[in-house]
C-alpha positions in Angstrom: 5.0 -150.5 25.5 2.9 -148.2 23.6 4.1 -147.1 20.6 3.8 -143.7 21.3 2.7 -141.0 24.4 -0.5 -139.1 24.9 -0.7 -135.6 23.1 -2.8 -133.0 25.0 -3.9 -130.3 22.9 -5.5 -126.9 24.8 -5.1 -123.4 25.9 -4.1 -120.6 28.3 -6.9 -120.1 31.0 -10.2 -120.4 30.4 -12.0 -117.1 31.7 -12.4 -115.0 29.0 -15.1 -112.5 27.9 -14.9 -113.2 24.2 -15.4 -117.2 24.8 -19.2 -116.3 26.1 -21.5 -116.9 23.7 -18.7 -118.4 21.2 -17.1 -121.0 22.7 -19.2 -121.1 25.4 -23.2 -121.2 25.4 -24.5 -118.5 26.2 -27.0 -119.6 28.8 -23.7 -120.9 30.5 -22.7 -119.9 34.0 -19.2 -118.4 34.6 -18.9 -121.0 37.7 -19.4 -123.6 35.4 -17.0 -122.5 32.6 -13.8 -125.0 33.9 -16.5 -127.7 34.3 -17.2 -127.1 30.5 -13.7 -126.5 29.0 -11.9 -129.3 30.5 -14.7 -132.0 28.9 -13.8 -130.0 25.5 -10.4 -129.7 25.6 -7.4 -131.9 27.2 -4.9 -129.6 28.9 -5.4 -125.7 30.1 -2.4 -123.9 30.9 -3.4 -121.6 34.2 -1.6 -118.1 33.9 -2.9 -116.8 37.4 -0.5 -118.7 38.8 2.1 -116.7 37.6 1.4 -113.4 39.2 0.1 -114.1 42.5 -0.3 -117.2 44.8 -3.8 -119.6 45.4 -5.1 -121.1 48.3 -4.9 -124.5 48.5 -8.6 -125.2 48.7 -8.6 -123.2 45.1 -6.4 -126.4 43.6 -8.5 -128.5 45.3 -11.7 -127.4 43.6 -9.9 -127.1 40.0 -8.8 -130.7 40.5 -12.4 -131.3 41.7 -13.9 -129.6 38.5 -12.3 -131.4 35.7 -12.9 -135.1 34.0 -9.9 -138.2 35.2 -7.2 -137.9 32.5 -7.6 -133.7 32.1 -4.7 -132.2 33.4 -3.3 -128.3 34.3 0.3 -126.8 33.0 1.4 -124.0 35.7 2.5 -121.1 34.8 5.2 -120.6 38.2 5.5 -117.8 39.5 7.3 -114.6 38.5 9.2 -113.6 41.6 11.6 -116.5 40.2 12.0 -116.2 37.0 12.5 -112.7 36.7 15.2 -111.9 38.6 18.6 -111.1 37.4 20.7 -114.0 39.9 18.7 -117.0 39.5 20.9 -118.8 41.9 19.2 -116.9 44.2 15.4 -118.0 43.5 15.6 -120.7 45.9 13.2 -118.9 48.4 10.8 -117.7 46.1 10.3 -121.3 44.2 9.9 -123.1 47.7 7.1 -120.1 48.1 5.6 -121.3 44.7 5.6 -125.2 45.1 4.4 -124.9 48.6 1.4 -122.7 48.0 -0.8 -126.1 47.7 -0.7 -126.8 43.6 -0.3 -130.7 45.2 -3.8 -130.9 46.0 -4.2 -131.1 42.2 -2.8 -134.4 42.3 -3.0 -136.7 38.7 -4.8 -133.4 37.2 -1.0 -131.7 37.8 0.5 -131.2 34.7 4.2 -129.6 33.9 5.2 -126.6 35.7 6.6 -123.5 33.1 8.9 -121.3 34.0 8.8 -118.4 31.5 11.5 -116.1 31.2 11.0 -112.4 30.1 12.8 -111.4 26.4 15.3 -109.8 27.9 16.9 -112.4 30.0 19.8 -113.9 28.4 21.9 -116.8 28.9 24.3 -117.7 31.7 25.4 -121.2 32.0 26.7 -121.0 35.1 23.8 -119.2 36.7 20.9 -121.3 34.9 22.4 -124.1 36.3 22.2 -123.3 39.6 18.7 -122.2 38.5 17.9 -125.8 37.1 19.7 -127.7 40.3 16.9 -125.9 42.4 14.0 -127.8 40.6 12.6 -130.5 42.5 11.6 -133.9 41.0 8.5 -134.2 43.2 6.9 -131.9 46.1 4.7 -133.4 48.4 5.5 -137.4 47.5 3.8 -135.8 44.1 6.2 -136.0 40.8 6.9 -132.8 38.8 8.3 -132.3 35.6 9.6 -129.1 34.6 9.5 -127.3 31.1 11.3 -123.2 30.5 10.6 -120.6 27.9 13.5 -118.7 26.7 12.9 -115.5 24.8 16.2 -114.4 23.8 17.7 -115.6 21.0 21.8 -116.2 23.2 19.8 -119.7 24.1 19.8 -120.6 20.7 23.5 -122.4 21.4 24.5 -126.3 22.1 25.4 -125.5 25.1 21.5 -124.6 26.3 20.1 -127.4 24.7 23.0 -130.1 26.6 22.5 -128.3 30.0 18.5 -128.8 29.7 18.7 -132.7 28.8 21.4 -132.7 32.0 18.2 -132.2 34.0 15.3 -133.7 32.3 13.7 -130.1 31.5 11.7 -129.6 28.4 12.4 -126.1 26.2 9.3 -124.5 24.8 9.0 -125.2 21.8 7.5 -121.7 20.8 6.1 -120.5 17.2 6.5 -117.1 17.8 6.9 -113.8 15.2 9.5 -112.9 17.6 10.7 -115.3 20.3 13.5 -117.8 19.1 12.0 -121.8 19.0 13.9 -124.7 20.6 12.8 -127.8 19.0 15.5 -129.8 20.6 13.9 -132.6 22.7 15.3 -132.7 26.4 13.0 -134.7 28.3 10.8 -137.8 28.7 7.9 -134.8 27.5 7.7 -132.4 24.7 5.1 -128.7 24.8 5.1 -126.5 22.4 3.1 -123.3 22.3 1.8 -122.2 18.9 1.3 -118.3 18.6 0.9 -117.4 15.6 -2.8 -117.8 15.3 -5.2 -115.0 13.9 -8.7 -114.3 14.9 -9.5 -114.4 11.0 -9.3 -117.8 10.9 -12.3 -120.0 13.2 -9.4 -122.3 14.5 -6.5 -120.2 14.6 -4.3 -121.8 11.7 -5.3 -122.6 8.6 -5.9 -126.2 7.7 -2.9 -126.9 6.2 -1.1 -125.7 9.4 -2.6 -127.6 11.7 -2.1 -130.8 9.6 1.7 -130.1 9.8 1.6 -129.6 13.7 -0.2 -132.7 13.7 2.6 -134.8 12.3 4.8 -132.9 14.0 3.3 -133.6 17.7 2.6 -137.1 16.3 6.2 -137.6 15.8 7.2 -136.4 18.5 4.8 -139.0 21.1 6.4 -141.7 18.9 9.7 -140.7 20.1 11.4 -139.4 17.1 12.2 -135.4 16.0 10.4 -133.8 13.6 12.4 -133.4 10.1 10.9 -130.0 9.1 11.7 -127.7 12.6 15.1 -126.4 12.6 17.2 -127.8 15.9 19.8 -125.5 18.0 21.8 -129.2 17.9 21.0 -130.8 15.1 24.0 -133.4 16.1 22.7 -134.5 18.7 21.1 -137.9 19.8 17.5 -138.3 21.3 16.5 -141.7 22.3 13.6 -142.7 20.7 10.7 -143.7 23.3 7.3 -142.5 23.7 7.2 -139.3 25.0 4.1 -137.5 26.1 3.4 -134.2 24.4 1.3 -130.9 25.3 0.4 -128.5 22.6 -1.5 -124.9 23.2 -2.7 -122.3 20.6 -2.2 -119.1 22.6 -2.1 -115.9 20.2 -2.9 -112.0 20.7 -6.6 -111.8 20.5 -6.7 -115.4 21.4 -10.5 -115.6 20.6 -10.9 -118.9 18.9 -8.0 -120.3 20.2 -10.4 -123.3 21.9 -11.7 -123.7 18.3 -7.9 -124.2 17.0 -7.3 -126.6 20.0 -10.3 -128.8 19.2 -9.3 -128.9 15.8 -5.7 -130.0 16.3 -6.8 -132.2 18.7 -9.4 -133.8 16.4 -6.9 -134.2 13.7 -3.8 -135.7 16.0 -6.6 -138.3 17.1 -7.4 -139.5 14.0 -7.1 -142.9 13.5 -4.7 -143.7 10.9 
């Protein structure tokens, strides 16, 4: 068994006009941006799937455009998560999962189910939602992560529910939303959202160093000792875990540079 899981660091999306001539070479054609970005980063979180469905051939094209080992995280449809009663989301969930996303094959990473900041924790209804999440689609294994953005979720009962179903919480570093750094699945998913466009790498070197250490700790199956846990008494099995981290901040002009810098730090030997 390896001593640690793979650490992949990326950004949200790849089509962003301010990146042209900044992250992307000035002469690069727009149709080649995914090809370029996927060779500088190890993962990209797709936001467009949150707003609308895609065609199977679109997923197939994306998958064919990226190198071996690269993965996409998909943000799930808002029609699933933006509802009062989550237990009634089955039809919308099936529509999202059957749109053709399995055309990505081995390039399919975690599916991110993002909830509105106004959505409060209802234990029974949230468990009903977790029960709806399938382990596979068209024979392809699925991994699920939830981003909750209301403080009512910062209770041990929520963490236990996620662990029961093998679903990960987003560990969000955000100015307003709660951070849930508890480990509940066989992977960890972090979204770092306090970066600044005034810094070339979004985060100062010392902050990148701190995050690199945390990502390494998670990949080794342990829990960082400098992040507050919702349920600090809960025991976590120490097994290698795959780790995904995204630099996604307000202006995001320098997000790719930040992701590359952080990836370089975690890839350093020793």
